[in-house]
N, C-alpha and C positions, 0 to 999 in steps of 0.2 A: 511404469510411471516415468514420465519425463522429468528431468531435473532442470529443464530450461528456465532461465531467469531473465525477465525483462526489467530494465531499470528505467525509472522515470524521475527526472530531476524537476521538482516542483518549484524550486527557488526563483527561476526567472518568470514563472507564470503569475498572472493576476489571481488573487485569492479566490474570486468567484468562479474561476475556470477549473480549479484543481480537482474538486470531487467528481465533477462530470468526466474529466479526462481519466481519472483513476478508474472509475467504474466502466468506462468504455473499454479500457485495456483489460480490466478484470473479466469482463464478459467473453473475451477471446481466449482466456487461459483454460487449459485442460487440467484435470486433477493431477496434482504433483508439481505443477508449474508454479513459479514464484514471481510475484510483482514486488520489486524492490523500489521503494520510494525514498527520495532524499528531500528533506524539508528544512525550512529555516526556523521551525518551532515544533514543539511536541505535537504530533498529530492525534492527540487524544480525542477530539471530536470525530475524527474519521474512524477511530477505533470503536467509538460508541455507535456510529452509523453501521459499521460492519456487524457489530453485535446484534443490532436490531434486524438488519436486512439480510445478513448472510450467516446467521447463527448456525454453527455446526458444519459450515462449509469452508472454513478458513482456519489457519493457524497464524498467529501474530507474534513476531519476534523482533525485538530491538537489536539492531546490529551496532548502532551508536546512539547514545542518549544525551545529546547536547555536549557542551553548552552552546556551541555555535550552530551545529547542524545535527539533525536527527535522521537516522537511516533505519528504515523498518522493512523487514521481509514479510510479505503476506503470501502464504502458501495456500493454493486452492486444494481442498480436500475432496 
């Protein structure tokens, strides 16, 4: 399994563009690879979306939990 990590800084992006970009990158990842996102708010809605659409295919880990920025590592299983 590869431990490669791709980082995506969402802060400069328009909110309506974020989830689409995340899932574009997500679809390119192999099992074991990580998508690390940096956001200006808690990405709880994204986590709910992963739970519905990718249940059992990911692991979610907060690297930083605010108060200014949130950083989450999402590993493809």
